[in-house]
ZAMAR-964804 format. One record per residue (C-alpha): x, y, z. Coordinates in nm, 3 decimals, decimal comma, padded with zeros to 5 digits, always signed. Layout:
// ZAMAR-964804
+---------+---------+---------+
:       X :       Y :       Z :
+---------+---------+---------+
:       X :       Y :       Z :
...
+---------+---------+---------+
This chain:
// ZAMAR-964804
+---------+---------+---------+
:       X :       Y :       Z :
+---------+---------+---------+
: -02,516 : +01,896 : +00,984 :
: -02,420 : +01,579 : +01,184 :
: -02,764 : +01,458 : +01,268 :
: -02,852 : +01,531 : +00,951 :
: -02,597 : +01,282 : +00,815 :
: -02,692 : +01,061 : +01,054 :
: -03,041 : +01,040 : +00,916 :
: -02,920 : +00,983 : +00,570 :
: -02,734 : +00,708 : +00,665 :
: -03,023 : +00,549 : +00,886 :
: -03,225 : +00,574 : +00,569 :
: -02,955 : +00,374 : +00,349 :
: -02,953 : +00,099 : +00,628 :
: -03,307 : +00,070 : +00,580 :
: -03,310 : +00,062 : +00,200 :
: -03,027 : -00,201 : +00,246 :
: -03,254 : -00,406 : +00,484 :
: -03,547 : -00,405 : +00,224 :
: -03,318 : -00,556 : -00,047 :
: -03,117 : -00,812 : +00,169 :
: -03,345 : -01,086 : +00,045 :
: -03,185 : -01,056 : -00,274 :
: -03,031 : -01,431 : -00,364 :
: -02,640 : -01,442 : -00,395 :
: -02,517 : -01,499 : -00,738 :
: -02,247 : -01,753 : -00,732 :
: -02,028 : -01,576 : -01,028 :
: -01,684 : -01,716 : -01,135 :
: -01,460 : -01,523 : -01,351 :
: -01,123 : -01,646 : -01,501 :
: -00,836 : -01,457 : -01,435 :
: -00,709 : -01,285 : -01,708 :
: -00,296 : -01,126 : -01,743 :
: -00,274 : -00,777 : -01,815 :
: +00,054 : -00,672 : -01,949 :
: -00,001 : -00,280 : -01,867 :
: +00,026 : -00,348 : -01,505 :
: +00,314 : -00,556 : -01,548 :
: +00,507 : -00,210 : -01,747 :
: +00,468 : -00,030 : -01,429 :
: +00,795 : -00,024 : -01,230 :
: +00,666 : +00,081 : -00,914 :
: +00,424 : -00,216 : -00,937 :
: +00,651 : -00,443 : -01,112 :
: +00,925 : -00,402 : -00,843 :
: +00,693 : -00,375 : -00,545 :
: +00,826 : -00,700 : -00,366 :
: +01,178 : -00,528 : -00,347 :
: +01,097 : -00,192 : -00,303 :
: +01,011 : -00,221 : +00,036 :
: +01,321 : -00,376 : +00,158 :
: +01,507 : -00,156 : -00,043 :
: +01,395 : +00,169 : +00,110 :
: +01,411 : +00,009 : +00,463 :
: +01,775 : -00,053 : +00,427 :
: +01,847 : +00,279 : +00,247 :
: +01,743 : +00,438 : +00,606 :
: +01,971 : +00,171 : +00,750 :
: +02,290 : +00,238 : +00,564 :
: +02,212 : +00,634 : +00,622 :
: +02,451 : +00,821 : +00,685 :
: +02,746 : +00,657 : +00,701 :
: +02,853 : +00,332 : +00,532 :
: +02,836 : -00,004 : +00,747 :
: +02,940 : -00,386 : +00,706 :
: +02,709 : -00,597 : +00,546 :
: +02,706 : -00,811 : +00,889 :
: +02,541 : -00,489 : +01,052 :
: +02,227 : -00,534 : +00,844 :
: +02,255 : -00,921 : +00,753 :
: +02,086 : -01,025 : +01,058 :
: +01,754 : -00,774 : +01,005 :
: +01,705 : -01,005 : +00,694 :
: +01,343 : -01,153 : +00,853 :
: +01,221 : -00,824 : +00,964 :
: +01,331 : -00,641 : +00,625 :
: +01,149 : -00,939 : +00,426 :
: +01,422 : -00,927 : +00,156 :
: +01,343 : -01,185 : -00,090 :
: +01,744 : -01,324 : -00,136 :
: +01,837 : -01,545 : +00,090 :
: +02,115 : -01,313 : +00,182 :
: +02,093 : -00,956 : +00,242 :
: +02,452 : -00,928 : +00,071 :
: +02,312 : -01,053 : -00,279 :
: +01,983 : -00,801 : -00,242 :
: +02,234 : -00,535 : -00,147 :
: +02,425 : -00,608 : -00,460 :
: +02,137 : -00,664 : -00,704 :
: +02,124 : -00,254 : -00,696 :
: +02,402 : -00,091 : -00,789 :
: +02,256 : +00,202 : -00,853 :
: +02,134 : +00,244 : -00,489 :
: +02,409 : +00,062 : -00,300 :
: +02,772 : +00,120 : -00,330 :
: +02,994 : -00,203 : -00,230 :
: +03,408 : -00,159 : -00,097 :
: +03,599 : -00,329 : +00,088 :
: +03,581 : -00,295 : +00,472 :
: +03,922 : -00,217 : +00,670 :
: +03,957 : -00,506 : +00,841 :
: +03,945 : -00,926 : +00,712 :
: +03,821 : -00,790 : +00,374 :
: +03,452 : -00,781 : +00,505 :
: +03,215 : -00,634 : +00,239 :
: +03,078 : -00,267 : +00,305 :
: +02,806 : -00,079 : +00,201 :
: +02,718 : +00,275 : +00,151 :
: +02,410 : +00,477 : -00,006 :
: +02,505 : +00,619 : -00,361 :
: +02,484 : +00,975 : -00,395 :
: +02,116 : +00,948 : -00,596 :
: +01,995 : +00,732 : -00,320 :
: +02,103 : +00,963 : -00,065 :
: +01,900 : +01,220 : -00,229 :
: +01,577 : +01,009 : -00,262 :
: +01,625 : +00,936 : +00,143 :
: +01,646 : +01,302 : +00,179 :
: +01,360 : +01,390 : -00,079 :
: +01,111 : +01,120 : +00,094 :
: +01,218 : +01,293 : +00,467 :
: +01,123 : +01,639 : +00,285 :
: +00,820 : +01,539 : +00,137 :
: +00,662 : +01,365 : +00,437 :
: +00,750 : +01,744 : +00,643 :
: +00,566 : +01,915 : +00,391 :
: +00,290 : +01,722 : +00,293 :
: +00,214 : +01,583 : +00,682 :
: -00,153 : +01,691 : +00,734 :
: -00,223 : +01,490 : +00,422 :
: -00,019 : +01,167 : +00,470 :
: -00,139 : +01,146 : +00,827 :
: -00,487 : +01,209 : +00,762 :
: -00,494 : +00,873 : +00,565 :
: -00,372 : +00,677 : +00,839 :
: -00,658 : +00,874 : +01,047 :
: -00,932 : +00,743 : +00,746 :
: -00,798 : +00,376 : +00,837 :
: -00,919 : +00,421 : +01,198 :
: -01,257 : +00,580 : +01,120 :
: -01,316 : +00,289 : +00,902 :
: -01,299 : +00,015 : +01,230 :
: -01,580 : +00,070 : +01,393 :
: -01,395 : +00,130 : +01,766 :
: -01,163 : +00,367 : +01,604 :
: -00,858 : +00,196 : +01,735 :
: -00,616 : -00,078 : +01,593 :
: -00,342 : -00,285 : +01,792 :
: -00,035 : -00,093 : +01,748 :
: +00,159 : -00,403 : +01,557 :
: -00,140 : -00,398 : +01,264 :
: -00,098 : -00,030 : +01,238 :
: +00,282 : -00,063 : +01,188 :
: +00,256 : -00,287 : +00,915 :
: +00,040 : -00,036 : +00,745 :
: +00,297 : +00,220 : +00,765 :
: +00,457 : +00,158 : +00,449 :
: +00,140 : +00,151 : +00,244 :
: +00,041 : +00,485 : +00,385 :
: +00,352 : +00,659 : +00,314 :
: +00,483 : +00,714 : +00,693 :
: +00,775 : +00,672 : +00,813 :
: +00,865 : +00,331 : +00,963 :
: +01,009 : +00,436 : +01,318 :
: +00,689 : +00,680 : +01,333 :
: +00,523 : +00,544 : +01,645 :
: +00,874 : +00,509 : +01,778 :
: +01,061 : +00,820 : +01,714 :
: +00,945 : +01,055 : +01,975 :
: +01,084 : +01,352 : +01,739 :
: +00,752 : +01,304 : +01,511 :
: +00,511 : +01,339 : +01,842 :
: +00,187 : +01,160 : +01,681 :
: -00,024 : +01,333 : +01,923 :
: +00,019 : +01,688 : +01,683 :
: -00,149 : +01,438 : +01,440 :
: -00,436 : +01,353 : +01,642 :
: -00,296 : +01,015 : +01,736 :
: -00,212 : +00,851 : +02,065 :
: -00,081 : +00,480 : +02,192 :
: -00,279 : +00,329 : +02,486 :
: -00,130 : +00,039 : +02,637 :
: -00,388 : -00,233 : +02,730 :
: -00,377 : -00,549 : +02,946 :
: -00,169 : -00,664 : +03,203 :
: +00,141 : -00,711 : +02,981 :
: +00,441 : -00,508 : +03,040 :
: +00,591 : -00,347 : +02,743 :
: +00,913 : -00,181 : +02,671 :
: +00,918 : +00,105 : +02,433 :
: +01,031 : -00,072 : +02,095 :
: +00,760 : -00,334 : +02,143 :
: +00,414 : -00,339 : +01,992 :
: +00,250 : -00,615 : +02,169 :
: -00,005 : -00,521 : +02,401 :
: -00,083 : -00,148 : +02,271 :
: -00,336 : -00,005 : +02,086 :
: -00,305 : +00,313 : +01,863 :
: -00,633 : +00,510 : +01,864 :
: -00,782 : +00,866 : +01,800 :
: -00,720 : +01,140 : +02,070 :
: -01,054 : +01,257 : +01,980 :
: -01,210 : +00,917 : +01,917 :
: -01,357 : +01,058 : +01,554 :
: -01,643 : +01,274 : +01,777 :
: -01,529 : +01,599 : +01,700 :
: -01,662 : +01,613 : +01,313 :
: -01,888 : +01,448 : +01,030 :
: -01,732 : +01,129 : +00,901 :
: -01,542 : +01,186 : +00,591 :
: -01,687 : +01,059 : +00,236 :
: -01,527 : +00,796 : +00,051 :
: -01,382 : +00,803 : -00,269 :
: -01,689 : +00,635 : -00,441 :
: -01,920 : +00,875 : -00,274 :
: -01,683 : +01,199 : -00,393 :
: -01,710 : +01,064 : -00,724 :
: -02,089 : +01,043 : -00,754 :
: -02,099 : +01,397 : -00,641 :
: -01,875 : +01,473 : -00,905 :
: -02,030 : +01,270 : -01,142 :
: -02,413 : +01,276 : -01,045 :
: -02,427 : +01,559 : -00,797 :
: -02,563 : +01,326 : -00,552 :
: -02,516 : +01,007 : -00,353 :
: -02,830 : +00,832 : -00,414 :
: -02,706 : +00,578 : -00,662 :
: -02,292 : +00,501 : -00,578 :
: -02,166 : +00,296 : -00,867 :
: -01,831 : +00,132 : -00,888 :
: -01,612 : +00,199 : -01,153 :
: -01,539 : -00,071 : -01,378 :
: -01,259 : -00,109 : -01,626 :
: -01,283 : -00,429 : -01,841 :
: -00,964 : -00,658 : -01,905 :
: -00,871 : -00,664 : -02,230 :
: -00,970 : -00,999 : -02,391 :
: -01,209 : -01,093 : -02,158 :
: -01,585 : -01,135 : -02,234 :
: -01,833 : -01,199 : -01,966 :
: -02,156 : -01,410 : -02,008 :
: -02,486 : -01,295 : -02,014 :
: -02,613 : -01,368 : -01,700 :
: -02,279 : -01,236 : -01,522 :
: -02,326 : -00,905 : -01,698 :
: -02,703 : -00,899 : -01,597 :
: -02,578 : -00,935 : -01,223 :
: -02,321 : -00,674 : -01,283 :
: -02,579 : -00,416 : -01,356 :
: -02,809 : -00,517 : -01,063 :
: -02,511 : -00,514 : -00,827 :
: -02,423 : -00,154 : -00,938 :
: -02,801 : -00,024 : -00,836 :
: -02,769 : -00,180 : -00,516 :
: -02,761 : +00,062 : -00,188 :
: -02,395 : +00,169 : -00,090 :
: -02,267 : +00,147 : +00,244 :
: -01,984 : +00,392 : +00,325 :
: -01,665 : +00,236 : +00,470 :
: -01,737 : +00,480 : +00,781 :
: -02,123 : +00,380 : +00,834 :
: -02,218 : +00,165 : +01,064 :
: -02,304 : -00,196 : +00,887 :
: -02,429 : -00,394 : +01,174 :
: -02,757 : -00,386 : +01,042 :
: -02,682 : -00,580 : +00,688 :
: -02,750 : -00,928 : +00,618 :
: -02,377 : -01,062 : +00,572 :
: -02,519 : -01,302 : +00,285 :
: -02,641 : -01,032 : +00,070 :
: -02,521 : -00,882 : -00,221 :
: -02,574 : -00,557 : -00,042 :
: -02,323 : -00,705 : +00,209 :
: -02,078 : -00,766 : -00,090 :
: -02,097 : -00,473 : -00,247 :
: -01,997 : -00,312 : +00,133 :
: -01,701 : -00,538 : +00,129 :
: -01,619 : -00,388 : -00,235 :
: -01,643 : -00,051 : -00,141 :
: -01,416 : -00,103 : +00,183 :
: -01,150 : -00,249 : -00,022 :
: -01,187 : -00,006 : -00,296 :
: -01,139 : +00,279 : -00,020 :
: -00,841 : +00,117 : +00,150 :
: -00,642 : +00,092 : -00,171 :
: -00,711 : +00,415 : -00,235 :
: -00,555 : +00,573 : +00,057 :
: -00,240 : +00,360 : -00,001 :
: +00,090 : +00,518 : -00,221 :
: +00,056 : +00,292 : -00,508 :
: -00,315 : +00,176 : -00,461 :
: -00,239 : -00,183 : -00,408 :
: -00,108 : -00,399 : -00,168 :
: +00,032 : -00,791 : -00,106 :
: -00,338 : -00,972 : -00,061 :
: -00,149 : -01,125 : +00,230 :
: -00,088 : -00,823 : +00,368 :
: -00,471 : -00,742 : +00,392 :
: -00,588 : -01,018 : +00,622 :
: -00,475 : -00,847 : +00,923 :
: -00,716 : -00,608 : +00,863 :
: -00,993 : -00,844 : +00,819 :
: -01,122 : -00,864 : +01,161 :
: -01,108 : -00,501 : +01,223 :
: -01,268 : -00,362 : +00,927 :
: -01,548 : -00,652 : +00,969 :
: -01,503 : -00,842 : +00,621 :
: -01,567 : -01,215 : +00,573 :
: -01,364 : -01,460 : +00,669 :
: -01,322 : -01,535 : +00,276 :
: -01,312 : -01,194 : +00,141 :
: -01,045 : -01,281 : -00,058 :
: -01,318 : -01,386 : -00,323 :
: -01,429 : -01,052 : -00,363 :
: -01,084 : -01,002 : -00,570 :
: -01,178 : -01,294 : -00,802 :
: -01,547 : -01,256 : -00,847 :
: -01,500 : -00,825 : -00,937 :
: -01,206 : -00,852 : -01,213 :
: -01,344 : -00,531 : -01,356 :
: -01,230 : -00,344 : -01,005 :
: -00,922 : -00,486 : -00,894 :
: -00,614 : -00,687 : -01,096 :
: -00,456 : -00,967 : -00,926 :
: -00,069 : -00,894 : -00,984 :
: +00,103 : -01,208 : -00,966 :
: +00,541 : -01,145 : -00,898 :
: +00,742 : -01,389 : -00,756 :
: +00,493 : -01,646 : -00,594 :
: +00,329 : -01,308 : -00,447 :
: -00,014 : -01,212 : -00,515 :
: -00,063 : -00,821 : -00,512 :
: -00,380 : -00,671 : -00,516 :
: -00,424 : -00,343 : -00,772 :
: -00,706 : -00,087 : -00,753 :
: -00,762 : -00,048 : -01,131 :
: -00,909 : +00,301 : -01,119 :
: -00,629 : +00,459 : -01,000 :
: -00,409 : +00,350 : -01,323 :
: -00,653 : +00,264 : -01,616 :
: -00,894 : +00,608 : -01,510 :
: -00,677 : +00,854 : -01,709 :
: -00,744 : +01,162 : -01,454 :
: -01,141 : +01,109 : -01,486 :
: -01,118 : +00,974 : -01,134 :
: -01,185 : +01,116 : -00,745 :
: -00,867 : +00,955 : -00,594 :
: -00,619 : +01,139 : -00,494 :
: -00,264 : +01,102 : -00,606 :
: -00,066 : +01,027 : -00,271 :
: +00,215 : +01,260 : -00,207 :
: +00,504 : +01,018 : -00,165 :
: +00,392 : +00,821 : -00,492 :
: +00,629 : +01,036 : -00,712 :
: +00,925 : +00,945 : -00,446 :
: +00,872 : +00,578 : -00,475 :
: +00,856 : +00,604 : -00,890 :
: +01,208 : +00,751 : -00,813 :
: +01,323 : +00,478 : -00,601 :
: +01,156 : +00,217 : -00,851 :
: +01,358 : +00,404 : -01,157 :
: +01,691 : +00,354 : -00,974 :
: +01,610 : -00,019 : -00,983 :
: +01,530 : -00,011 : -01,356 :
: +01,867 : +00,150 : -01,337 :
: +02,056 : -00,118 : -01,154 :
: +01,906 : -00,383 : -01,394 :
: +02,086 : -00,194 : -01,676 :
: +02,382 : -00,161 : -01,507 :
: +02,422 : -00,539 : -01,412 :
: +02,321 : -00,611 : -01,823 :
: +02,592 : -00,400 : -01,915 :
: +02,862 : -00,542 : -01,671 :
: +02,762 : -00,902 : -01,809 :
: +02,814 : -00,795 : -02,186 :
: +03,143 : -00,556 : -02,121 :
: +02,948 : -00,244 : -02,244 :
: +02,989 : +00,097 : -02,017 :
: +02,639 : +00,195 : -01,902 :
: +02,539 : +00,526 : -02,025 :
: +02,509 : +00,671 : -01,628 :
: +02,243 : +00,959 : -01,566 :
: +02,436 : +01,017 : -01,231 :
: +02,829 : +01,074 : -01,198 :
: +02,770 : +00,847 : -00,877 :
: +02,716 : +00,551 : -01,138 :
: +03,039 : +00,644 : -01,324 :
: +03,246 : +00,591 : -01,004 :
: +03,071 : +00,235 : -00,923 :
: +03,187 : +00,086 : -01,261 :
: +03,517 : +00,257 : -01,238 :
: +03,601 : +00,091 : -00,909 :
: +03,478 : -00,238 : -01,045 :
: +03,799 : -00,357 : -01,131 :
: +03,933 : -00,300 : -00,768 :
: +03,619 : -00,420 : -00,623 :
: +03,638 : -00,786 : -00,467 :
: +03,251 : -00,806 : -00,487 :
: +03,124 : -01,132 : -00,637 :
: +02,975 : -01,145 : -01,055 :
: +02,582 : -01,035 : -00,953 :
: +02,354 : -01,273 : -01,073 :
+---------+---------+---------+
């Protein structure tokens, strides 16, 4: 079976070589805002979601003074200049009180946030094989089947893995098929990632390479992978010129090179190479929890995935595949298929997505709490813990939220 798959991949590479002489079409499309993506809480709060979950883990299980976490602002990447200001923006998740000495502010997790933290750990324990398989697929997309540990560490959040997955021995990453190798002459401590690589124990040779989402979609729709088109979703109000429509029709018919296959024989200046880049980014985003990521986060994977230096232009040339969500001076790349296919897709929902949605729900509740406080109206709390927040507001020395 493996030899048959290798012969098929070789045939595809030969077909790709035959069409590499196609001229590169310089397509430029203007960006069109789509309000439907701004209305998705898990996307609209993407910039704050990661530091909020990280702080929830630091404040569990007991309260802590703000000074205990304020020095971690850079590693937490909170958008606020002060960690205390960030914590006060989300009263549905963090409860502030006055410390025992010097009136320093202390914070603890609200009951709903503590329950979500436990639920997140329970989901990972129950669906561990599914979650870790996404990290394995990422390594299989790399020709060497290995990544610098610091790069892999940066992908844990997007893949839905715990932030201490590589550092906590209780997880025992060997049972998931991973191992960490120290290379070079550098002497590293356990908490340092420099000078270390993450690789597969079996080096990806014990089984046939997986099929990409696009290949599974082609099998589902056409029964074969002879032609693998990329699902397109047109932006509202965006009209394409006739020459661009003709180019897109030809682009869909080009040979498809799987992200897990060898691409060394493809001309990097051809449309076939561009279709491979689109396929790699499509597969990468489909592995992530929200099928989205900050555009700058993808830069660290460029060399490892064999992407061109200016691969970000693909997002602009293919607005029917990717949407650029601009939030607070940050650009997020969203895979349109995950949000516009209406269930008619081969993308499998990530086990951790529902938990992220609930975290985003707490952030929405925090916005309502702040709004009610400013107007002097009572907040119709869904949780008993939120009622305690409003009742203790008069005795709390916290400043007015902004």
